[in-house]
C-alpha positions as CSV (number, residue, x, y, z in Angstrom):
1,M,-48.3,-25.8,185.5
2,S,-45.4,-24.0,187.3
3,K,-42.4,-25.8,188.1
4,R,-41.4,-26.9,191.6
5,D,-38.4,-25.2,193.3
6,Y,-35.3,-27.3,192.4
7,Y,-34.1,-27.4,196.1
8,E,-37.5,-28.6,197.1
9,V,-37.5,-31.3,194.4
10,L,-34.2,-32.6,195.9
11,G,-35.3,-32.0,199.5
12,V,-32.1,-30.1,200.3
13,P,-31.6,-26.6,202.0
14,R,-30.5,-23.8,199.6
15,D,-27.0,-23.8,201.2
16,A,-26.5,-27.7,200.5
17,D,-23.0,-28.4,199.4
18,E,-22.1,-30.7,196.4
19,K,-21.9,-34.0,198.6
20,A,-25.5,-33.3,199.9
21,L,-26.9,-32.6,196.5
22,K,-25.3,-35.7,195.0
23,S,-26.5,-37.9,197.9
24,A,-30.1,-36.5,197.6
25,Y,-30.1,-37.0,193.9
26,R,-28.7,-40.6,194.2
27,K,-31.5,-41.7,196.5
28,L,-34.3,-40.1,194.5
29,A,-32.9,-41.2,191.2
30,M,-32.8,-44.8,192.2
31,K,-36.2,-44.5,193.5
32,Y,-37.8,-43.1,190.5
33,H,-35.7,-44.7,187.8
34,P,-37.8,-46.2,184.9
35,D,-35.8,-49.5,185.3
36,Q,-37.2,-49.7,188.8
37,N,-40.7,-48.6,187.9
38,P,-41.7,-50.0,184.5
39,G,-44.8,-48.4,183.2
40,N,-45.2,-46.0,185.9
41,K,-45.8,-42.6,184.3
42,E,-45.6,-40.7,187.6
43,A,-42.3,-42.1,188.5
44,E,-40.9,-41.3,185.0
45,D,-42.0,-37.7,185.5
46,S,-40.4,-37.5,188.8
47,F,-37.3,-39.0,187.7
48,K,-37.0,-36.3,184.9
49,E,-37.8,-33.7,187.4
50,V,-35.1,-34.9,189.8
51,G,-32.6,-35.2,187.0
52,E,-33.3,-31.5,185.8
53,A,-33.0,-30.1,189.3
54,Y,-29.7,-31.9,189.8
55,A,-28.3,-30.9,186.5
56,V,-28.8,-27.2,187.3
57,L,-27.8,-27.3,191.1
58,S,-24.7,-29.4,190.6
59,D,-23.3,-26.8,188.1
60,A,-21.7,-23.8,189.8
61,D,-22.7,-21.4,187.0
62,K,-26.3,-22.7,186.5
63,R,-26.9,-22.8,190.2
64,A,-25.7,-19.1,190.5
65,A,-28.0,-18.2,187.8
66,Y,-30.9,-20.1,189.3
67,D,-30.3,-18.7,192.8
68,R,-30.6,-15.2,191.3
69,F,-33.3,-15.6,188.6
70,G,-35.0,-18.9,189.6
71,H,-36.6,-20.7,186.7
72,R,-36.6,-17.5,184.4
73,A,-32.9,-18.0,184.0
74,F,-33.5,-20.7,181.4
75,E,-36.5,-19.3,179.7
76,S,-36.3,-17.3,176.4
77,G,-36.7,-14.0,178.1
78,M,-33.3,-14.5,179.8
79,G,-31.3,-15.2,176.6
80,G,-33.4,-16.9,174.1
81,G,-33.6,-20.4,173.1
82,G,-35.8,-23.3,173.9
83,G,-38.4,-21.9,176.2
84,G,-38.1,-23.5,179.6
85,N,-36.2,-26.7,179.2
86,P,-32.5,-26.1,180.2
87,F,-31.4,-29.0,178.3
88,G,-32.8,-28.3,174.8
89,A,-34.6,-30.7,172.6
90,G,-34.1,-34.6,172.4
91,N,-34.5,-37.5,174.6
92,P,-34.6,-36.7,178.4
93,E,-33.0,-39.9,179.1
94,D,-29.8,-38.9,177.4
95,I,-29.4,-36.0,179.8
96,F,-29.4,-38.4,182.8
97,Q,-27.0,-40.8,181.3
98,D,-24.0,-38.6,182.0
99,L,-25.4,-37.9,185.5
100,F,-25.6,-41.6,186.2
101,S,-22.1,-42.2,185.1
102,Q,-20.9,-39.6,187.4
103,V,-22.9,-40.8,190.6
104,F,-23.1,-44.5,190.0
105,G,-20.4,-45.2,187.7
106,A,-20.3,-46.3,184.1
107,G,-22.6,-49.3,184.9
108,G,-25.7,-47.3,185.9
109,F,-28.6,-49.5,186.3
110,G,-28.8,-53.0,185.0
111,G,-25.3,-54.5,184.5
112,G,-23.0,-53.4,181.6
113,G,-22.1,-49.9,180.9
114,R,-24.7,-47.7,179.3
115,R,-22.3,-45.0,178.2
116,R,-23.0,-44.2,174.6
117,G,-20.3,-43.9,171.9
118,G,-17.3,-46.1,172.0
119,P,-17.0,-49.7,173.5
120,Q,-19.6,-50.9,175.7
121,R,-19.2,-53.9,178.2
122,G,-21.7,-56.7,177.6
123,A,-24.5,-57.2,180.3
124,D,-24.2,-59.8,183.0
125,L,-26.4,-62.8,183.0
126,R,-28.1,-64.8,185.7
127,Y,-28.7,-68.6,185.7
128,D,-30.9,-70.3,188.4
129,L,-29.6,-73.8,189.0
130,E,-31.4,-76.4,191.4
131,I,-29.4,-79.2,192.8
132,T,-30.1,-81.9,195.5
133,L,-28.6,-82.0,198.9
134,A,-26.7,-85.2,197.9
135,E,-25.2,-83.2,194.9
136,A,-24.4,-80.4,197.1
137,F,-22.5,-82.9,199.4
138,S,-20.4,-84.4,196.7
139,G,-20.3,-81.5,194.2
140,K,-20.8,-82.0,190.6
141,D,-20.0,-81.0,187.0
142,E,-23.2,-79.5,185.5
143,T,-23.9,-78.8,181.8
144,I,-26.1,-75.8,181.4
145,H,-27.6,-74.0,178.3
146,V,-27.6,-70.3,178.3
147,P,-29.4,-68.1,175.8
148,Q,-27.1,-65.0,175.2
149,A,-26.2,-62.3,172.7
150,V,-23.1,-63.1,170.5
151,P,-21.4,-61.1,167.8
152,C,-23.2,-61.7,164.4
153,K,-21.0,-63.9,162.3
154,T,-22.4,-62.5,159.0
155,C,-21.3,-59.0,159.6
156,D,-18.4,-59.7,162.3
157,G,-20.5,-57.6,164.7
158,S,-20.4,-54.5,162.7
159,G,-24.2,-54.4,161.8
160,A,-23.5,-53.6,158.3
161,A,-24.3,-55.9,155.4
162,P,-21.3,-57.8,153.9
163,G,-19.3,-55.7,151.7
164,T,-20.3,-52.5,153.4
165,E,-19.1,-50.6,156.5
166,P,-20.8,-48.3,158.9
167,E,-20.3,-44.7,157.9
168,T,-19.3,-41.6,160.0
169,C,-22.3,-39.7,161.1
170,D,-22.7,-36.4,159.3
171,T,-24.4,-34.7,162.2
172,C,-21.9,-35.2,164.9
173,A,-18.8,-35.9,162.7
174,G,-18.3,-39.3,164.4
175,Q,-18.2,-37.7,168.1
176,G,-21.6,-39.2,169.1
177,R,-22.4,-35.9,170.8
178,V,-23.8,-32.7,169.5
179,R,-23.8,-29.1,171.1
180,S,-26.4,-26.5,171.0
181,Q,-26.7,-23.0,172.6
182,Q,-29.3,-22.4,175.1
183,G,-29.2,-18.8,176.3
184,F,-25.8,-18.3,177.7
185,F,-25.3,-22.0,178.2
186,T,-23.8,-24.5,175.7
187,M,-25.4,-27.8,176.2
188,E,-24.2,-31.3,174.9
189,R,-26.4,-34.2,174.3
190,T,-26.4,-37.5,172.6
191,C,-26.4,-37.3,168.8
192,P,-30.1,-38.0,167.8
193,H,-29.2,-39.6,164.4
194,C,-26.7,-42.1,165.4
195,G,-27.7,-42.6,168.9
196,G,-24.4,-41.8,170.3
197,K,-22.4,-44.3,168.2
198,G,-20.6,-41.8,165.9
199,K,-21.5,-44.0,162.9
200,R,-24.5,-44.7,160.9
201,I,-25.5,-48.0,159.0
202,K,-27.2,-47.2,155.8
203,K,-27.4,-50.9,154.6
204,P,-28.0,-53.1,157.8
205,C,-27.1,-56.8,157.9
206,K,-30.0,-59.1,157.1
207,D,-29.2,-61.5,159.9
208,C,-28.9,-59.2,162.9
209,G,-30.9,-56.2,161.5
210,G,-27.9,-53.7,162.1
211,A,-27.6,-54.7,165.9
212,G,-24.4,-56.4,165.4
213,Q,-25.4,-59.3,167.6
214,V,-27.8,-62.3,167.4
215,R,-29.2,-64.5,170.2
216,E,-28.1,-68.2,170.4
217,E,-28.1,-70.9,173.1
218,R,-24.6,-71.8,174.4
219,K,-23.7,-75.0,176.2
220,L,-21.4,-74.6,179.3
221,Q,-19.8,-76.8,181.9
222,V,-20.0,-75.6,185.3
223,K,-18.2,-77.1,188.3
224,I,-20.3,-77.0,191.3
225,P,-17.9,-77.1,194.5
226,A,-18.7,-79.6,197.4
227,G,-20.6,-78.1,200.3
228,V,-22.3,-75.3,198.2
229,E,-25.3,-73.7,199.9
230,S,-28.6,-72.2,198.8
231,G,-28.2,-68.5,197.8
232,M,-24.4,-68.9,196.8
233,R,-23.5,-67.8,193.4
234,I,-20.7,-69.0,191.1
235,R,-19.1,-66.4,188.7
236,L,-18.0,-67.2,185.1
237,A,-16.0,-64.4,183.8
238,G,-16.5,-63.3,180.3
239,E,-19.5,-65.8,179.8
240,G,-22.2,-63.1,179.7
241,E,-23.5,-60.9,176.9
242,A,-21.1,-59.8,174.1
243,G,-20.0,-56.2,174.2
244,T,-20.6,-53.6,171.4
245,A,-18.1,-51.6,169.5
246,G,-15.2,-53.8,170.8
247,G,-16.3,-53.8,174.4
248,G,-15.6,-56.8,176.4
249,K,-18.2,-59.5,177.4
250,G,-20.1,-59.4,180.7
251,D,-20.1,-62.1,183.3
252,L,-22.5,-65.1,184.0
253,Y,-23.6,-65.5,187.6
254,I,-25.0,-69.0,188.5
255,F,-27.3,-68.8,191.6
256,V,-27.6,-72.1,193.3
257,D,-30.7,-73.5,195.1
258,V,-30.4,-76.7,197.2
259,V,-33.8,-78.3,197.2
260,E,-35.2,-79.5,200.5
261,H,-34.5,-83.2,201.6
262,D,-37.1,-85.5,203.0
263,I,-34.8,-86.7,205.7
264,F,-32.3,-84.3,206.5
265,E,-32.4,-80.6,207.4
266,R,-29.4,-78.3,206.9
267,D,-27.9,-75.7,208.9
268,G,-24.5,-74.6,207.4
269,P,-22.2,-77.6,207.5
270,N,-24.4,-79.5,210.0
271,L,-27.3,-81.8,209.3
272,Y,-30.3,-82.7,211.4
273,C,-32.7,-85.5,211.3
274,R,-35.4,-87.0,213.6
275,A,-35.4,-90.7,214.1
276,P,-38.3,-92.7,215.7
277,V,-37.2,-95.0,218.5
278,P,-39.5,-97.8,219.6
279,M,-40.7,-97.5,223.2
280,T,-39.1,-100.7,224.3
281,T,-35.6,-99.6,222.8
282,A,-35.9,-96.3,224.5
283,A,-36.6,-97.9,227.9
284,L,-34.2,-100.7,227.7
285,G,-31.6,-99.2,225.5
286,G,-30.3,-100.5,222.2
287,E,-29.3,-99.4,218.7
288,I,-31.1,-97.9,215.7
289,E,-29.8,-97.5,212.2
290,I,-30.0,-94.3,210.3
291,P,-28.8,-93.1,206.6
292,T,-26.0,-90.7,206.1
293,I,-26.0,-88.0,203.4
294,D,-23.1,-89.9,201.4
295,G,-25.5,-92.8,200.9
296,G,-24.1,-95.0,203.8
297,R,-25.6,-96.1,207.1
298,A,-24.7,-95.4,210.7
299,R,-25.8,-97.2,214.0
300,V,-26.7,-95.1,216.8
301,V,-26.7,-96.3,220.4
302,V,-29.8,-95.5,222.2
303,P,-29.1,-95.1,225.9
304,E,-31.4,-96.9,228.5
305,G,-34.3,-94.6,229.4
306,A,-33.9,-92.2,226.5
307,Q,-36.6,-89.6,226.1
308,T,-38.1,-87.7,223.2
309,G,-36.1,-84.7,222.2
310,R,-32.6,-86.1,223.1
311,K,-30.0,-85.3,220.4
312,L,-27.1,-87.6,219.6
313,R,-24.1,-86.4,217.6
314,L,-22.3,-88.1,214.9
315,R,-19.1,-86.2,214.2
316,G,-18.0,-85.5,210.6
317,K,-21.2,-87.0,209.1
318,G,-22.5,-83.6,207.9
319,M,-21.8,-81.5,204.9
320,P,-18.2,-80.3,203.8
321,S,-17.6,-76.6,204.3
322,V,-17.4,-74.6,201.3
323,R,-15.9,-71.8,203.3
324,Q,-13.3,-73.8,205.3
325,S,-11.4,-76.2,203.2
326,G,-11.2,-79.6,204.8
327,Q,-13.9,-79.0,207.3
328,T,-16.8,-81.1,207.7
329,G,-20.0,-80.6,209.8
330,D,-21.8,-83.1,212.0
331,L,-24.9,-85.1,211.9
332,Y,-27.3,-84.5,214.9
333,V,-30.1,-87.2,215.4
334,E,-33.1,-86.1,217.4
335,M,-34.8,-89.1,218.9
336,F,-38.6,-89.3,219.5
337,V,-40.1,-92.2,221.4
338,E,-42.8,-93.9,219.3
339,T,-45.8,-95.3,221.3
340,P,-46.9,-98.8,220.0
341,Q,-50.3,-99.0,218.1
342,N,-52.5,-101.9,217.3
343,L,-51.6,-103.9,220.3
344,T,-52.6,-107.6,220.6
345,A,-54.6,-108.6,223.8
346,R,-51.5,-110.3,225.2
347,Q,-49.4,-107.2,224.6
348,K,-52.0,-105.1,226.3
349,E,-52.0,-107.5,229.1
350,I,-48.3,-107.3,229.6
351,L,-48.3,-103.6,229.7
352,R,-51.1,-103.6,232.3
353,E,-48.8,-106.0,234.4
354,F,-46.0,-103.5,234.0
355,C,-48.1,-100.6,235.0
356,D,-49.2,-102.6,238.3
357,C,-45.8,-103.2,239.3
358,S,-44.1,-100.0,238.3
359,H,-43.0,-97.4,240.9
360,A,-42.3,-93.7,241.0
361,D,-38.7,-94.0,240.0
362,C,-39.9,-95.5,236.6
363,H,-41.6,-92.2,235.6
364,P,-39.7,-89.4,237.3
365,E,-41.0,-86.7,235.0
366,S,-44.6,-87.7,235.4
367,E,-44.3,-87.8,239.2
368,G,-42.6,-84.5,239.4
369,F,-45.4,-82.9,237.2
370,L,-48.1,-84.6,239.4
371,G,-46.5,-83.1,242.5
372,R,-46.5,-79.6,241.1
373,I,-50.2,-80.1,240.2
374,K,-51.1,-81.2,243.6
375,R,-49.4,-78.1,245.2
376,F,-51.2,-75.9,242.7
377,W,-54.4,-77.3,243.6
378,N,-53.7,-76.9,247.3
379,G,-53.0,-73.2,246.8
380,D,-49.1,-73.5,247.2
381,H,-48.4,-71.4,244.1
382,D,-44.7,-71.2,242.9
383,D,-45.3,-68.1,240.7
384,K,-44.7,-65.3,243.2
385,H,-45.4,-61.7,241.9
386,P,-42.7,-59.2,242.1
387,N,-43.0,-56.3,244.5
């Protein structure tokens, strides 16, 4: 199967500059990277194809040869060697590690640095923590247990059995990289024998299997600030995975989720609740008692003639603001008038007497609505069509 044109693979014109090449590669590499498409063979093949195209077109000499001879520039007929693969033998993923470090930085995909050979920073960890709204109001000190990789105590993180040490790799002389001639190009790739570490372990540690790390559960104390909201994260520097070859630790990110409350709804620092008001209290006025998030109680004055949907504001009874120190939100109480049920005969009689003696001013909303209905039935429509 013939190879596609490298410019076509990246979706750029033949006169594309370095910036355009890098931008196109960046988008496609992120789209097809194996970390983003686990188990997808087509995506893996596309990822390799994109990396191969960028590796050639981003190098001035290789690009000049490609523009002149096409894919033949890297075949054995143009200088001998590996027959069609401009990168030589080995793991194709090794080729793209250097490209990703150039385009995305040393971190690449998935946290801590992936550069081979030398110190590598440990991966960042994520911990999901659920708390109640009351706990978010007051803040709390939480104890969490986090499984993470730590240096093996048996071998002090070297990976070699006690009494032995990792030996310098004979293949790369400790450099972690090897070079090979491919036509008129000199290609460099990760050493296949030491995996880029520069050292080989002949007798691995029995406890960590030569990895230099073991997994264990650590207990950590976390301070949850008052006013924290769902989706916020707390960073604990240096509490992530241990690094390798002397690299620093990653960080631990705690993602907070505040569970829903059965009385209050939250919008930033403000709280909202719906409170039933007896019909008689709404008609005559009075007071109702509602809870507050701090565990206390507040009395709310219901004005005479209160209607469903009316909101009353209690200043400073909301949540503390985690963004503005010293600021506290408000509590909004939305009333809904409760119609009485299961009335006695006497209560029904009293209500009928009330209906008989009531007048239009008692029900202004109902009277207004009835007036609009009558005008509608009489053909006096208010909804005029625009010209």
